[in-house]
Structure formats: structure tokens, C-alpha cells
C-alpha positions as CSV (number, residue, x, y, z in Angstrom):
1,M,-0.2,0.0,0.0
2,S,1.5,3.3,-1.0
3,N,2.1,6.3,1.5
4,P,-0.2,9.2,1.5
5,V,0.7,12.2,-0.4
6,L,0.2,16.1,-0.1
7,V,-2.1,18.1,-2.6
8,C,-1.9,21.6,-3.0
9,A,-3.4,24.4,-4.9
10,L,-1.4,27.7,-4.9
11,R,-1.9,31.0,-6.5
12,R,0.0,33.9,-7.7
13,I,1.2,36.0,-10.7
14,N,3.2,33.8,-13.1
15,A,2.6,30.9,-11.2
16,F,3.6,27.9,-13.5
17,E,6.8,29.8,-14.3
18,A,7.4,30.3,-10.6
19,L,6.5,26.6,-9.5
20,A,8.9,25.4,-12.4
21,D,11.9,27.4,-11.1
22,A,11.0,26.2,-7.4
23,L,11.2,22.7,-8.5
24,K,14.4,23.2,-10.7
25,G,15.7,24.9,-6.9
26,L,14.8,21.3,-5.6
27,T,16.7,19.5,-7.8
28,Q,19.7,21.7,-7.5
29,C,19.7,21.1,-3.6
30,G,19.9,17.4,-4.5
31,E,16.2,16.3,-3.9
32,K,15.7,15.2,-7.0
33,P,12.2,14.6,-8.2
34,R,11.8,10.7,-9.1
35,K,9.0,8.4,-10.1
36,S,10.0,5.7,-7.4
37,G,12.0,5.8,-4.2
38,S,11.8,8.1,-0.8
39,L,12.8,11.3,-2.4
40,L,10.2,14.1,-3.4
41,H,8.1,13.1,-6.3
42,V,6.0,16.1,-7.9
43,V,3.5,16.3,-10.6
44,M,2.7,19.8,-11.7
45,A,-0.1,21.3,-13.4
46,V,1.3,22.9,-16.8
47,T,-1.8,24.8,-18.1
48,P,-4.7,26.7,-16.6
49,E,-7.0,24.0,-18.1
50,V,-5.2,21.2,-16.6
51,T,-5.0,22.9,-13.4
52,F,-8.8,23.1,-13.5
53,R,-9.4,19.3,-14.2
54,Q,-7.1,18.4,-11.4
55,A,-8.5,20.7,-8.9
56,V,-11.9,19.5,-9.3
57,L,-10.8,15.9,-8.1
58,F,-9.6,17.3,-4.9
59,F,-11.6,20.3,-3.9
60,T,-15.3,21.4,-3.4
61,E,-16.6,24.8,-4.2
62,M,-16.5,25.4,-0.7
63,D,-12.9,24.3,0.2
64,F,-11.4,26.1,-2.7
65,V,-11.4,29.6,-1.6
66,T,-9.0,32.3,-0.9
67,G,-9.2,35.8,0.6
68,K,-7.4,39.1,-0.1
69,T,-4.5,38.6,2.4
70,C,-4.4,34.8,1.2
71,F,-3.9,36.1,-2.4
72,Y,-0.5,37.5,-2.2
73,Q,0.6,34.9,0.0
74,I,-0.1,31.6,-1.9
75,T,2.4,30.8,-4.7
76,A,1.7,28.6,-7.6
77,T,-0.7,25.7,-8.7
78,F,0.2,22.0,-8.6
79,S,-0.4,18.3,-7.3
80,L,1.8,15.5,-5.7
81,Y,1.0,11.5,-6.3
82,G,2.2,8.8,-5.0
83,P,5.4,7.3,-5.7
84,R,4.0,4.0,-7.6
85,T,0.9,5.1,-8.9
86,R,-0.6,7.8,-11.2
87,T,-3.7,7.9,-9.0
88,P,-4.4,10.5,-6.5
89,L,-4.2,9.5,-3.3
90,T,-5.4,12.2,-0.9
91,K,-8.6,14.0,0.0
92,S,-8.7,17.7,-0.3
93,L,-7.0,19.9,1.9
94,C,-7.8,23.5,2.6
95,F,-5.0,25.7,3.4
96,S,-6.8,29.0,3.7
97,Y,-7.2,30.5,6.7
98,L,-10.5,31.7,6.0
99,A,-11.8,27.9,6.2
100,A,-12.7,28.2,10.1
101,E,-14.5,31.6,9.3
102,R,-16.1,31.0,6.0
103,Q,-19.5,32.1,7.3
104,R,-18.1,35.4,8.9
105,C,-15.7,36.5,6.0
106,H,-16.2,37.3,2.6
107,A,-14.4,34.5,0.3
108,E,-13.6,34.5,-3.4
109,S,-14.2,31.4,-5.0
110,L,-11.0,30.2,-6.9
111,F,-13.1,27.8,-9.2
112,S,-15.1,30.8,-10.4
113,F,-11.5,32.8,-10.7
114,L,-10.2,30.0,-12.9
115,Q,-13.7,29.8,-15.1
116,T,-13.8,33.5,-15.7
117,G,-10.4,34.0,-17.0
118,A,-8.2,37.0,-17.2
119,H,-9.7,39.8,-14.9
120,T,-9.8,43.3,-16.8
121,L,-7.2,45.4,-15.0
122,C,-5.3,49.0,-15.4
123,T,-1.9,49.9,-15.8
124,V,0.2,53.0,-16.3
125,L,2.1,53.9,-19.3
126,L,4.5,57.0,-19.1
127,I,6.0,58.1,-22.5
128,K,9.1,59.9,-21.6
129,P,10.0,63.2,-22.7
130,G,10.8,63.7,-26.5
131,A,9.1,60.1,-27.4
132,W,5.6,61.1,-27.3
133,S,5.7,64.3,-29.3
134,R,7.2,62.8,-32.2
135,S,5.3,59.2,-32.4
136,L,1.9,59.8,-30.5
137,A,-0.2,58.5,-33.2
138,R,1.7,55.5,-33.9
139,I,1.8,54.7,-30.2
140,L,-1.9,55.3,-29.9
141,R,-2.5,52.9,-32.7
142,K,-0.4,50.4,-31.3
143,L,-2.6,50.3,-28.0
144,D,-5.6,50.0,-30.1
145,L,-4.4,47.1,-32.1
146,E,-3.2,45.3,-28.6
147,K,-7.2,45.8,-27.2
148,F,-6.1,48.6,-24.6
149,T,-8.6,51.1,-23.9
150,V,-7.2,54.6,-22.6
151,V,-9.0,55.6,-19.6
152,G,-7.0,58.2,-18.4
153,M,-4.2,60.7,-20.1
154,K,-2.6,63.7,-18.6
155,H,0.9,65.7,-19.6
156,V,2.9,66.0,-16.5
157,N,6.1,67.8,-15.6
158,L,7.7,65.6,-13.3
159,E,9.1,66.6,-10.0
160,P,12.4,65.2,-9.0
161,D,11.1,63.1,-6.0
162,V,8.3,61.6,-8.3
163,A,10.9,60.8,-11.3
164,L,13.2,59.0,-8.4
165,G,10.2,56.9,-7.2
166,L,9.7,55.6,-10.6
167,L,13.2,54.2,-10.7
168,S,13.9,50.6,-9.8
169,S,15.8,49.3,-7.1
170,E,18.6,48.2,-9.2
171,V,18.9,51.6,-10.9
172,K,18.9,53.3,-7.7
173,Q,22.2,51.6,-6.4
174,D,24.1,53.8,-8.7
175,P,23.7,57.4,-7.7
176,A,25.2,58.7,-11.4
177,V,22.8,56.5,-13.0
178,V,20.0,57.9,-10.5
179,E,21.1,61.5,-11.6
180,A,20.8,60.8,-15.3
181,H,17.5,59.2,-15.1
182,C,16.1,62.2,-13.0
183,T,17.6,64.7,-15.2
184,Y,16.1,63.4,-18.3
185,L,12.9,62.5,-16.6
186,T,12.3,65.9,-15.5
187,S,14.0,67.9,-18.6
188,G,10.5,68.1,-20.5
189,T,6.8,67.2,-20.3
190,A,5.9,63.7,-20.4
191,L,2.7,61.9,-21.2
192,V,1.0,59.6,-18.7
193,L,-1.6,57.1,-19.8
194,C,-3.7,54.7,-17.9
195,L,-4.7,51.7,-20.0
196,Q,-7.1,49.1,-19.1
197,R,-7.5,45.6,-20.8
198,P,-7.4,41.9,-19.4
199,N,-4.1,41.1,-17.9
200,A,-3.1,44.7,-18.6
201,V,0.1,45.3,-16.4
202,K,1.9,42.0,-17.7
203,K,0.6,42.5,-21.4
204,L,2.3,46.2,-21.4
205,V,5.5,45.0,-19.6
206,D,5.8,42.0,-22.5
207,L,5.4,44.9,-24.9
208,L,7.8,47.2,-23.7
209,G,10.6,44.8,-23.2
210,P,13.9,45.1,-21.4
211,E,15.1,48.5,-20.0
212,D,18.1,48.5,-22.6
213,P,16.8,49.2,-25.9
214,K,20.2,47.2,-27.5
215,L,18.8,44.2,-25.5
216,A,15.2,44.7,-26.7
217,Q,16.5,44.9,-30.1
218,A,18.7,41.7,-29.9
219,L,15.4,39.9,-28.4
220,D,12.9,41.2,-30.7
221,P,13.1,44.6,-33.0
222,F,9.3,44.9,-32.6
223,L,9.6,45.4,-28.9
224,W,8.4,49.2,-28.3
225,R,11.8,50.0,-26.4
226,A,13.7,48.7,-29.4
227,Q,11.7,51.1,-31.8
228,Y,11.6,54.1,-29.8
229,G,14.5,53.8,-27.2
230,V,18.3,55.1,-27.9
231,S,19.9,54.2,-24.3
232,T,18.9,52.9,-21.1
233,V,18.0,56.5,-19.9
234,Q,16.4,57.7,-22.9
235,N,14.3,54.4,-23.8
236,G,10.9,55.8,-24.3
237,F,8.8,54.4,-21.9
238,Y,8.1,53.7,-18.1
239,G,5.6,51.0,-17.3
240,S,4.0,49.6,-14.2
241,K,5.9,46.5,-13.6
242,S,3.6,44.8,-11.3
243,Y,-0.2,45.1,-10.2
244,Q,0.9,46.8,-6.9
245,I,2.8,49.2,-8.4
246,A,0.4,49.9,-11.3
247,V,-2.2,50.6,-8.2
248,R,0.3,53.0,-6.8
249,D,0.8,55.0,-10.0
250,M,-2.7,55.1,-10.7
251,K,-3.2,57.1,-7.2
252,L,0.1,59.1,-7.9
253,F,-1.1,60.5,-11.5
254,F,-5.0,60.3,-11.4
255,P,-6.1,61.0,-7.9
256,E,-9.0,62.4,-9.4
257,G,-10.2,59.1,-10.8
258,L,-10.2,57.5,-14.3
259,C,-12.9,57.7,-17.1
260,C,-13.8,54.1,-17.3
261,A,-16.8,51.7,-16.3
262,E,-17.2,50.4,-13.0
263,C,-14.5,47.9,-12.2
264,Q,-14.4,45.7,-9.1
265,T,-10.7,45.6,-8.7
266,L,-10.6,49.4,-9.1
267,E,-13.1,49.8,-6.3
268,E,-11.3,47.2,-4.0
269,E,-8.0,49.4,-4.5
270,E,-9.7,52.6,-4.2
271,V,-8.8,54.1,-7.2
């Protein structure tokens, strides 16, 4: 008779990629996943469709819930199987702290989340001084082709402290680079857009490409920084790199609100 196994349903941004990297880490530590023996054997769902099919084998609608706090703590999606069988060996386990207080706390059904698909989100695109005045029509056309809706737009003259806040932690490690970025960002008028579409944050990050236009050019000449950037400082665009940063940027640049239909995610974040 086989030993019991553990089945987990975990959640985060880029869940599949993050879990694959974690499993590689186990291999590097010498705890190599195997089909038999006493070492850890892992079977991972590799697509959202497979995830949903496996989840319904183990979890019920009442079990498979999470709250806002758990959303940022849970990391990926996978299942574990016994060492000598492809048949799941365990009943459902619920890791959400909401399980004991389900009647008193609001909980989101992850079954419904998986069935619904990508949520409509907002992100912020800042077109740096000089870039938007030459190429605004083309940029707006590209946004339209990528199914983005412009729900906010304004010209801004960035203050030094605001420009500094847009820089990544890696850039801030070099004072000379920080000065170069801040000098350029405050040298003229920038155009800030708030954009809305399903999976908006990741989509925009993917379109912009790496911060270095030369690297972007080497990866894909159609990346936006490859087309409009000339250096790591004058690379054409700033884009929110995560949903949390996008919320921060929306509140920073559009405190008066956005011109869009009511959206649950915006209401939750008080944008």
C-alpha cells in the first residue's frame, strides 16, 4: 500500500513559471524529483486548463477559497501523487485561513476565478519626454491594436522626487545613473496614460521589453523600447511592472479618478 501524499492548490502571478523554477531549485539542492523511491515526487499542472481539471478532483466549491490576504501569500498551482501510482491518493486539504471563518468572512471562489479567466485590470504607461511628441499617433495605434483602452491621459512635468520614485531598486544603487535618469525625466513634459484591458500589467511589460533598447533589439526588434529607445536612460517608456505598482501609479497620477466603467478591482483598491 502506498504512502499518503499532499495535494496543494497555490496561487500567484506567473504561477506556472514560478513553480517550475522552484522545482529546479529542489533538483539543485539534491532533492531530485523521481518516479520511485523515498525522495520527493512532484506532478505539476502545466496549464490553467489542466489545473482546473485536477482541482475539481480534490477540492469542493466550499474548500477552494481564498481571501485578499491569502492572494499575495499563495504561490503556484500543482499536485502531488504517490510514488508508484498515477492515481491521486489524498482527499482535499484547504490551506486558507478563511476555512474556519467562512460564514463570517467574504471569500472568493477560485473555481469561479479559473472559469472567469483573466480579469480586466488597469496599468500606467508613461511616455518619456521627447518620445511622445514625435510618435504619439503611432503609439496610440499600437495600443488600440493590442486591445488597450485609454481610461486616463495627461501631460505632466515630473518633480525630482516623483521621477526618483519611478526608478527600480537596481537603478537606485548607482548615484550617477539615478542622476542621469532624474535629469532626463524632469527635462520636459511627459505623457501619462492609464490603460485598461484583461491582464493589462503583464501585457504592457511584455510589449515594452527590457529597459536597455539594445537588449530589446536583440530579443525582438518589434519591442517598443527597441523601436523608440536610444539608451537605457532615454528608452522611451516607463510602465508599471506589477499590479501593486500599477495601483500606486494610478493613485499618483490620477487622484481625480479614471474615465472608465465601474470595475471591481478598482473599487477594491479605492482608485
